[in-house]
C-alpha positions as CSV (number, residue, x, y, z in Angstrom):
1,X,84.5,70.4,73.2
2,X,88.2,69.0,72.2
3,X,87.0,69.0,68.8
4,X,85.0,71.4,66.5
5,X,82.2,69.6,64.8
6,X,81.5,72.3,62.2
7,X,85.2,72.1,60.6
8,X,88.7,71.0,60.8
9,X,90.3,73.0,58.1
10,X,93.2,74.5,58.6
11,X,94.2,78.0,56.5
12,X,95.7,76.4,53.3
13,X,99.5,76.6,53.6
14,X,101.3,76.3,49.9
15,X,104.7,75.7,51.7
16,X,103.5,72.5,53.6
17,X,101.8,71.4,50.1
18,X,105.8,72.1,48.6
19,X,106.9,70.0,51.6
20,X,104.6,67.1,50.9
21,X,105.4,67.4,47.0
22,X,109.3,67.3,47.7
23,X,108.8,64.2,50.1
24,X,106.7,62.0,47.9
25,X,109.0,62.8,44.7
26,X,112.1,61.8,47.2
27,X,110.1,58.5,48.1
28,X,109.3,57.7,44.6
29,X,112.7,58.5,43.0
30,X,114.4,56.4,46.0
31,X,112.2,53.5,44.9
32,X,113.1,54.0,41.1
33,X,116.7,53.7,42.1
34,X,117.8,57.0,41.3
35,X,121.4,57.1,42.2
36,X,121.6,61.0,42.8
37,X,118.9,60.6,45.7
38,X,120.1,57.2,47.8
39,X,118.5,59.1,51.2
40,X,114.8,59.7,49.4
41,X,113.3,57.1,52.1
42,X,113.4,60.6,54.6
43,X,110.7,61.5,53.0
44,X,108.8,59.6,54.9
45,X,110.3,61.0,58.1
46,X,109.4,64.3,56.2
47,X,105.6,63.1,56.2
48,X,105.1,62.3,59.7
49,X,106.6,65.3,61.1
50,X,104.0,67.4,58.8
51,X,101.5,65.1,60.1
52,X,102.5,66.0,63.7
53,X,102.5,69.7,63.1
54,X,98.8,69.5,61.2
55,X,97.4,67.6,63.7
56,X,98.6,69.7,66.7
57,X,97.0,72.7,64.9
58,X,93.9,71.2,64.8
59,X,93.7,70.5,68.4
60,X,95.3,73.7,69.7
61,X,92.9,75.7,71.8
62,X,90.1,73.3,72.1
63,X,90.0,72.9,75.9
64,X,88.0,69.4,76.8
65,X,87.7,66.0,75.2
66,X,84.3,64.2,74.9
67,X,83.0,60.7,72.9
68,X,81.3,62.6,70.4
69,X,84.0,64.9,69.6
70,X,86.9,62.1,69.4
71,X,84.7,59.9,67.2
72,X,84.0,62.9,65.0
73,X,88.0,63.6,64.5
74,X,88.3,60.0,64.1
75,X,85.7,59.8,61.3
76,X,87.2,62.6,59.8
77,X,90.9,61.2,59.5
78,X,89.2,57.9,58.3
79,X,87.2,60.4,55.4
80,X,90.5,61.7,54.6
81,X,92.9,58.1,54.3
82,X,90.0,55.8,53.2
83,X,89.2,56.7,49.7
84,X,93.1,56.8,48.7
85,X,93.3,53.4,51.0
86,X,90.8,51.4,49.0
87,X,91.7,52.7,45.7
88,X,95.4,51.2,46.2
89,X,93.9,47.8,47.4
90,X,91.6,47.5,45.0
91,X,94.1,48.2,42.2
92,X,96.5,45.8,44.1
93,X,94.0,43.2,44.4
94,X,93.2,43.1,40.4
95,X,97.0,43.1,39.8
96,X,97.5,40.7,42.4
97,X,94.8,38.1,40.5
98,X,96.9,38.4,37.4
99,X,101.0,38.3,38.9
100,X,101.2,36.7,41.9
101,X,101.3,33.3,42.7
102,X,99.3,31.1,44.7
103,X,101.2,30.7,47.7
104,X,102.1,34.4,47.9
105,X,98.0,35.1,47.6
106,X,97.3,33.8,51.0
107,X,99.9,36.4,52.7
108,X,99.0,39.0,50.1
109,X,95.0,38.5,51.4
110,X,96.1,39.0,54.7
111,X,97.9,42.4,54.1
112,X,94.9,43.7,52.4
113,X,92.7,43.2,55.7
114,X,95.6,44.4,57.9
115,X,95.5,47.8,55.4
116,X,91.9,48.1,55.5
117,X,92.0,48.0,59.1
118,X,95.3,50.5,59.7
119,X,97.5,47.8,61.0
120,X,99.5,46.9,58.3
121,X,102.6,48.4,59.8
122,X,102.0,45.6,62.9
123,X,101.7,42.6,59.9
124,X,104.7,43.6,58.3
125,X,106.8,44.0,61.2
126,X,106.6,40.2,62.1
127,X,107.7,39.7,58.6
128,X,111.1,40.4,56.5
129,X,112.1,44.0,56.7
130,X,111.1,46.6,54.5
131,X,114.4,47.1,52.3
132,X,114.9,43.2,52.3
133,X,115.0,41.6,48.7
134,X,111.4,40.3,49.2
135,X,109.7,43.5,49.7
136,X,108.9,43.3,45.9
137,X,106.4,40.6,46.3
138,X,104.2,42.6,48.7
139,X,102.1,44.8,46.8
140,X,100.7,46.8,50.1
141,X,104.1,46.9,51.9
142,X,104.0,50.8,51.8
143,X,100.6,50.8,53.5
144,X,102.6,50.6,56.5
145,X,103.1,54.3,57.0
146,X,99.0,54.9,56.9
147,X,99.1,52.1,59.9
148,X,101.2,54.5,61.7
149,X,99.3,57.7,60.8
150,X,96.1,56.0,61.9
151,X,97.6,54.9,65.0
152,X,99.2,58.4,65.9
153,X,95.3,59.9,65.2
154,X,93.8,57.5,67.6
155,X,96.6,58.2,70.3
156,X,97.4,61.9,69.8
157,X,94.0,64.0,70.9
158,X,94.0,61.5,74.0
159,X,97.5,62.7,75.2
160,X,97.1,66.1,74.6
161,X,93.8,66.1,76.8
162,X,95.6,64.1,79.3
163,X,98.9,66.2,79.0
164,X,97.4,69.5,79.3
165,X,95.9,68.7,82.9
166,X,99.5,68.4,84.6
167,X,102.1,70.4,82.5
168,X,102.5,73.1,79.7
169,X,102.3,71.5,76.4
170,X,105.8,72.1,75.0
171,X,107.4,70.1,78.1
172,X,105.0,67.3,77.5
173,X,105.7,66.9,73.9
174,X,109.5,67.2,74.6
175,X,109.1,64.1,77.1
176,X,107.0,62.5,74.7
177,X,109.7,63.2,71.8
178,X,112.9,62.2,74.0
179,X,111.0,59.1,75.3
180,X,110.1,57.7,71.7
181,X,113.8,58.7,70.5
182,X,115.3,56.6,73.1
183,X,113.1,53.8,72.4
184,X,113.8,54.1,68.8
185,X,117.4,53.8,69.6
186,X,117.3,50.9,71.9
187,X,115.0,49.0,69.7
188,X,116.4,49.8,66.7
189,X,119.9,48.4,67.9
190,X,118.0,44.9,68.6
191,X,115.3,44.6,66.3
192,X,115.2,47.4,63.4
193,X,112.2,45.7,61.7
194,X,110.1,46.7,65.1
195,X,111.8,50.1,65.2
196,X,111.0,51.1,61.3
197,X,107.1,49.7,61.6
198,X,106.3,50.8,65.2
199,X,104.1,54.0,66.0
200,X,105.7,54.5,69.4
201,X,109.1,54.3,68.0
202,X,108.0,56.9,65.1
203,X,106.4,59.5,67.7
204,X,109.3,61.5,68.2
205,X,109.0,62.4,64.3
206,X,105.1,63.5,65.2
207,X,106.1,65.5,68.2
208,X,109.0,67.3,66.4
209,X,106.2,68.5,63.9
210,X,104.1,69.3,67.1
211,X,106.3,71.5,68.7
212,X,106.9,73.1,65.5
213,X,103.3,74.3,65.8
214,X,104.3,76.0,68.5
215,X,101.8,75.1,71.3
216,X,103.2,77.4,74.0
217,X,102.7,80.5,71.7
218,X,106.4,80.5,71.0
219,X,107.3,82.4,67.4
220,X,110.2,82.9,65.8
221,X,111.0,86.7,65.1
222,X,110.0,88.0,61.7
223,X,113.7,88.5,60.3
224,X,114.6,85.3,61.3
225,X,111.6,83.1,59.6
226,X,113.3,83.0,56.6
227,X,116.5,81.8,57.5
228,X,114.7,79.1,59.4
229,X,112.6,78.1,56.3
230,X,115.5,78.1,54.3
231,X,117.6,76.2,56.6
232,X,115.3,73.4,57.2
233,X,114.6,72.9,53.3
234,X,118.5,73.0,53.1
235,X,118.9,70.3,55.5
236,X,116.0,68.1,54.1
237,X,117.8,68.4,50.5
238,X,121.2,67.5,51.8
239,X,119.4,64.2,53.4
240,X,118.1,63.0,50.4
241,X,121.1,63.3,48.5
242,X,123.8,62.3,51.3
243,X,122.2,59.5,53.1
244,X,122.0,55.8,51.9
245,X,120.8,52.7,53.1
246,X,124.1,52.6,55.6
247,X,123.4,55.8,57.0
248,X,122.8,55.5,60.6
249,X,119.4,56.7,61.0
250,X,116.8,56.2,64.2
251,X,114.1,55.7,61.8
252,X,115.6,53.0,60.1
253,X,117.1,51.3,63.3
254,X,120.8,51.2,62.2
255,X,122.2,53.3,65.0
């Protein structure tokens, strides 16, 4: 089987939880307009890399794919995402009833359905950009990233299963990252909103996380692991404080 039906738990990684906490904090402070963290939006990119890492860890070493195992995989991903999503949507609906004007409620209702189906990123891609002035009138705008995550979950097990039939996984992931990155640069130049919201133009971030999972068994020598970890942490922190809305960034579509 491609996916073990008994458990999909990984060994607890406090360092991963620490990175998640930093990423979430950066995004929150960015949206609160703290002047010292103008690049906090990069926290979303950090989260996508972490997702690529963890999902690859779950998939490694499981040689085949069946409809049952794939269904179990997707249902377990839904079980992790839906409670938070339903809570957010429910609270937003309650607040929207009292706050939003009638002419905005129709659009909000569409975003509710899209969020629960994990396709809100596709809906918002057709509307004004995430960083436009009108975004504060879209209470569920932040659910776009969960849409990207779920679409990645649907795609990635199939990709691994097919890729491993034709080549080693590291070259396959490298090609996936390269193609997605090139697409992000091209689409971002002509249509930044599409680039920001679409899963295919975010795949390079997931793929970098997948490569960090060392799918070919490549390991960093022990004496360099601490140096690499510290270097990665510093790069992440510097991006939080040194980037701003005008910084060229493939995830923002301004390159």
